C-alpha positions in Angstrom: 0.0 0.0 0.0 2.7 2.4 1.0 6.5 2.5 1.6 8.6 5.0 3.6 12.3 4.7 2.6 14.4 6.2 5.4 17.6 4.7 3.9 17.2 7.2 1.1 16.3 10.2 3.3 17.4 9.5 6.9 16.3 11.7 9.8 18.5 14.2 11.6 19.6 11.5 14.0 21.0 9.4 11.1 18.5 6.6 11.9 17.3 4.8 8.9 14.9 1.9 8.0 12.2 1.0 5.5 8.6 1.0 6.6 6.2 -1.0 4.5 2.4 -0.8 4.9 1.0 -4.1 3.6 -2.7 -4.9 3.0 -3.6 -8.4 4.4 -6.3 -10.4 2.8 -8.2 -13.2 4.5 -8.1 -16.7 2.9 -11.5 -16.6 1.2 -11.6 -15.9 -2.6 -14.0 -13.1 -2.0 -11.5 -11.3 0.3 -8.6 -11.9 -2.1 -10.6 -10.1 -4.8 -11.3 -7.2 -2.6 -8.7 -4.4 -2.9 -10.1 -2.6 0.1 -9.5 -5.1 2.8 -9.4 -3.3 6.2 -6.4 -5.4 7.4 -3.1 -3.5 7.1 0.1 -4.2 8.9 3.4 -2.4 9.1 6.7 -4.1 8.4 10.0 -2.5 9.4 13.3 -3.4 7.7 16.5 -2.6 9.5 20.2 -3.1 9.2 21.0 -6.4 10.9 23.7 -4.9 13.1 21.4 -2.1 14.3 18.6 -4.6 15.0 20.9 -6.7 17.1 22.1 -3.7 19.0 18.5 -2.7 19.6 17.7 -6.1 21.1 20.7 -5.9 23.4 19.9 -2.4 24.7 16.1 -3.2 24.8 15.6 0.0 22.8 12.3 -1.0 21.3 10.8 -1.5 24.8 11.6 2.1 25.7 10.5 3.3 22.2 7.1 1.6 22.5 6.6 3.0 26.0 7.5 6.6 25.3 5.7 6.6 21.9 2.5 5.9 23.8 3.5 8.2 26.6 3.9 11.2 24.3 0.9 10.3 22.0 -2.1 12.6 22.0 -3.1 16.2 21.5 -0.5 19.0 21.5 -1.6 20.2 25.0 -1.3 16.8 26.5 2.1 16.3 24.9 3.2 19.6 26.4 2.1 18.5 29.9 4.0 15.3 29.6 7.2 16.9 28.3 7.0 19.3 31.3 6.6 16.4 33.7 9.5 14.5 32.2 11.6 17.7 32.3 10.8 18.1 36.0 11.8 14.5 36.7 15.1 15.0 35.0 15.8 18.3 36.6 15.0 17.1 40.1 17.4 14.1 39.8 20.6 14.3 41.8 23.0 12.2 44.0 23.1 11.7 47.7 26.3 11.6 49.8 27.1 8.0 48.7 26.9 9.0 45.1 23.6 7.1 44.4 20.9 8.6 42.2 18.1 10.4 44.0 14.9 12.0 42.9 13.2 15.0 44.4 9.5 14.3 44.3 8.2 17.8 45.2 6.7 18.3 41.8 4.8 15.0 42.2 3.4 16.3 45.5 2.1 19.2 43.6 0.5 17.1 40.9 -1.1 14.8 43.4 -2.6 17.7 45.4 -3.8 19.7 42.3 -5.0 16.9 39.9 -8.6 16.9 38.7 -10.7 14.9 36.2 -8.8 16.8 33.4 -5.6 15.2 34.6 -6.7 11.5 34.2 -4.5 10.7 31.3 -1.5 12.5 32.8 -1.8 10.6 36.1 -2.2 7.3 34.2 0.9 7.9 32.1 2.9 9.1 35.1 1.9 6.0 37.0 3.1 3.7 34.2 6.4 5.7 34.0 7.1 5.2 37.7 6.0 1.6 37.7 7.5 0.2 34.5 10.5 2.4 33.8 11.6 3.9 37.1 10.5 1.0 39.3 9.5 3.6 41.9 6.7 1.4 43.3 5.7 3.5 46.3 5.2 6.6 44.1 3.4 4.6 41.5 0.9 3.5 44.1 0.4 7.1 45.2 -0.2 8.2 41.7 -2.6 5.4 40.8 -4.4 5.9 44.1 -4.9 9.5 43.2 -6.1 8.4 39.7 -8.6 6.1 41.5 -9.9 8.9 43.6 -10.4 11.1 40.5 -12.3 8.3 38.7 -14.4 7.4 41.7 -15.5 11.0 41.9 -16.0 11.2 38.2 -18.3 8.1 38.0 -20.0 8.7 41.3 -19.2 5.3 42.6 -20.7 3.5 39.6 -18.9 0.7 37.9 -16.9 1.6 34.9 -14.2 0.0 32.8 -11.8 2.8 33.7 -12.2 1.9 37.4 -11.5 -1.8 36.7 -8.3 -0.8 34.8 -7.1 1.4 37.7 -7.6 -1.4 40.3 -5.6 -3.6 38.0 -2.8 -1.1 37.8 -2.6 -0.9 41.6 -2.8 -4.7 41.9 0.2 -5.1 39.5 2.3 -2.7 41.5 1.5 -4.5 44.8 2.3 -7.8 43.0 5.7 -6.4 42.1 6.2 -5.6 45.8 5.0 -9.1 46.8 2.0 -7.8 48.7 0.0 -10.7 47.4 -3.1 -10.5 49.5 -3.6 -6.8 48.8 -3.0 -7.4 45.1 -5.4 -10.3 44.9 -8.2 -8.2 46.5 -7.7 -5.5 43.9 -7.7 -8.0 41.0 -10.9 -9.5 42.3 -12.5 -6.1 42.4 -11.4 -5.5 38.8 -12.9 -8.8 37.7 -16.2 -8.1 39.4 -16.5 -4.7 37.8 -15.8 -6.1 34.3 -18.2 -9.0 34.8 -21.0 -6.6 35.9 -20.6 -4.2 33.0 -19.2 -6.4 30.2 -20.5 -9.9 30.9 -19.0 -13.1 32.1 -16.9 -13.9 29.0 -15.6 -10.5 27.8 -12.0 -10.7 26.4 -10.7 -8.2 28.9 -11.4 -10.7 31.7 -8.6 -13.0 30.4 -5.9 -10.5 31.4 -7.4 -10.1 34.9 -7.7 -13.9 35.3 -4.0 -14.3 34.4 -3.0 -11.7 37.0 -5.1 -13.5 39.6 -3.7 -16.9 38.7 -0.1 -15.5 39.0 -0.8 -14.5 42.6 -2.6 -17.7 43.6 0.4 -19.6 42.2 2.8 -17.6 44.3 0.6 -18.3 47.3 0.9 -22.0 46.6 -2.9 -22.3 45.9 -2.1 -24.3 42.8 -5.5 -25.9 42.2 -7.3 -22.5 42.4 -4.7 -21.0 40.1 -5.2 -23.8 37.6 -8.9 -23.3 37.6 -8.5 -19.6 36.9 -6.1 -20.3 34.1 -8.7 -22.6 32.6 -11.3 -19.8 32.6 -8.7 -17.5 31.0 -7.9 -20.1 28.3 -11.5 -20.4 27.2 -11.9 -16.7 26.8 -8.5 -16.3 25.1 -9.1 -19.0 22.6 -12.5 -17.5 21.8 -10.9 -14.1 21.2 -7.7 -15.1 19.4 -8.3 -18.6 18.1 -5.4 -21.1 17.9 -2.5 -20.9 17.7 -1.9 -17.6 19.5 0.8 -16.1 21.7 -1.9 -15.2 24.3 -3.1 -18.8 24.5 0.5 -20.0 24.7 1.1 -17.9 27.7 -1.9 -19.3 29.5 -0.9 -22.9 28.6 2.6 -22.2 29.9 1.2 -20.9 33.2 -0.9 -24.1 33.5 2.1 -26.3 32.7 4.1 -24.6 35.4 1.4 -25.5 38.0 1.3 -29.1 36.8 5.1 -29.2 37.1 4.9 -28.1 40.7 2.2 -30.8 41.3 4.6 -33.4 39.9 2.3 -34.1 37.0 5.2 -34.2 34.7 3.7 -35.8 31.5 0.8 -33.3 31.5 3.1 -30.4 32.2 5.6 -31.3 29.5 2.8 -31.7 27.0 1.4 -28.2 27.8 4.9 -26.6 27.8 5.5 -28.1 24.3 2.1 -26.9 23.1 3.0 -23.4 24.3 6.3 -23.4 22.5 4.6 -24.6 19.2 2.2 -21.6 19.5 5.0 -19.1 20.0 7.0 -20.5 17.1 3.9 -20.3 14.9 3.0 -16.7 15.9 5.9 -14.7 17.3 8.9 -17.0 16.7 11.3 -18.5 19.2 13.3 -15.5 20.4 11.2 -14.2 23.2 10.9 -14.5 27.0 7.8 -16.6 26.8 9.6 -19.4 24.9 12.5 -19.3 27.3 10.2 -19.7 30.3 8.7 -22.9 28.7 12.2 -24.2 27.8 13.3 -23.8 31.4 10.2 -25.7 32.6 10.8 -28.5 30.1 14.4 -28.6 31.1 13.4 -29.0 34.8 11.2 -31.9 33.9 13.8 -33.7 31.9 16.3 -33.1 34.8 13.8 -34.6 37.2 13.5 -37.7 35.0 17.3 -38.1 34.8 17.6 -37.1 31.1 20.5 -34.7 31.9 21.7 -34.1 28.4 18.3 -33.1 27.2 17.8 -30.8 30.2 21.2 -29.2 29.6 20.4 -28.6 26.0 17.1 -26.8 26.8 18.6 -24.7 29.6 21.4 -23.7 27.2 18.8 -22.8 24.4 16.9 -20.7 26.9 20.1 -18.9 28.0 21.2 -18.2 24.5 17.9 -16.6 23.6 17.8 -14.5 26.7 21.3 -13.2 26.2 20.4 -12.3 22.6 17.3 -10.4 23.4 18.2 -9.0 26.9 21.9 -8.8 27.1 24.3 -10.7 29.3 23.4 -9.2 32.7 19.6 -9.3 32.9 18.4 -10.8 36.2 16.2 -13.4 34.4 19.4 -15.1 33.1 20.2 -16.4 36.6 17.3 -18.9 36.4 18.9 -20.6 33.3 22.4 -20.4 34.8 21.1 -22.0 38.0 19.5 -24.8 35.9 22.7 -25.4 34.0 24.6 -25.4 37.3 22.3 -28.0 38.8 22.6 -30.3 35.8 26.4 -30.0 35.9 26.3 -30.9 39.6 24.3 -34.0 38.8 26.9 -34.9 36.1 29.6 -34.5 38.7 31.2 -31.6 36.7 31.8 -29.7 39.9 34.3 -27.0 38.8 32.1 -26.2 35.7 29.0 -26.0 38.0 30.9 -23.6 40.4 31.8 -21.3 37.5 28.2 -21.2 36.3 26.8 -20.5 39.8 29.3 -17.7 40.2 28.1 -16.1 37.0 24.5 -16.3 38.3 25.5 -14.9 41.7 27.3 -12.0 40.1 24.2 -11.1 38.1 22.0 -11.1 41.2 24.4 -9.1 43.3 24.5 -6.3 40.8 20.8 -5.6 41.3 19.9 -2.6 43.5 17.1 -4.6 45.1 18.5 -8.1 45.1 16.3 -11.2 45.6 17.8 -12.5 48.9 16.2 -15.9 48.6 17.7 -16.5 45.2 21.1 -15.3 46.4 20.9 -17.6 49.4 20.0 -20.5 47.2 23.0 -19.9 44.9 25.4 -19.5 47.7 24.1 -22.7 49.4 24.7 -24.7 46.2 28.3 -23.2 45.9 29.1 -24.1 49.5 28.0 -27.7 48.9 30.1 -28.0 45.8 33.1 -26.5 47.6 32.8 -29.2 50.3 32.6 -31.9 47.7 35.7 -30.4 45.9 37.6 -30.3 49.2 36.9 -34.0 49.8 38.0 -34.8 46.3 41.3 -32.9 46.8 42.0 -34.7 50.0 41.2 -38.0 48.4 43.4 -37.3 45.4 46.0 -34.7 46.4 47.8 -33.2 43.4 45.4 -34.8 41.0 42.5 -33.5 38.9 39.0 -33.0 40.4 35.7 -33.2 38.6 
């Protein structure tokens, strides 16, 4: 339909690509004969090296966020630019040299916001939640947004209210305040059921959030039931295969894995992977989650070579799309280390665990449970190595 060649005329930044707008026809002969099909997609073509760098730096994630953050009318854009400028200007360092943020401008926004500031509050909440990981301030912003919307709708149910409760629930989930988050997700589901019906597609997302919490609370049967409800709605909306259905299947598989129903779990993990491969390809975090689950099952069954292969495939993909220091890599490294332990390759296992530990210790807010687990495994390996050295002084150890 249309092409924009920015190789020919690059922008001021020097960035260049080709954008193609392509009309998509459905499979029926009638649609193929129709030159006015409503389905149009955009395809971007990049230099391979630039594309790979973009994956490493997660640049598209930030582009997508800020593109939506700054979308809208000119006045709204001006407000958001002003907010972002205040955030940047108020940043500084404390006595230890760590970054700090003066939130006085947020205090003003929270005290002065009205119904006209809904969109501003929503976008600021997403900024502080997703990009800055300032969860306490995200909660304050979303709480103010909830107050504004409750006043706007006079206490009556509305989709905007359900959305706001879900925003708050996700921040609380990130803080591991599971009971509070679950309560808010339940409120969001009740509102959507009342105004949209029992099987509206928007319920699937709420069900997935609820299932995540129930799983973390070890209420596995309840979580599985909620995932089943989500899968029915998801398949009705997206059909099969779909990435969305794959994510639900993967969540269900993980519950079955924890219940030691390994055959059923493996079947669902494999089904999820096939859906991803058919829709979004292999190189994504959803596929790596399934690979890790499959690897765990094969390790449990004693098929260590197969387990090691899957953990390594997961790790390779994650490094490619997230870089070499992303915290999620530690799960694959830990899996590889555990397999090497079982294979009695102790020095290799120690090196892998050390890499995982280094990644975790670089985080500002480290997961102490994960760090304790890694250190515990390393201590056990060191004891085994010491025994081997005493038994065979001057010789090689595994």
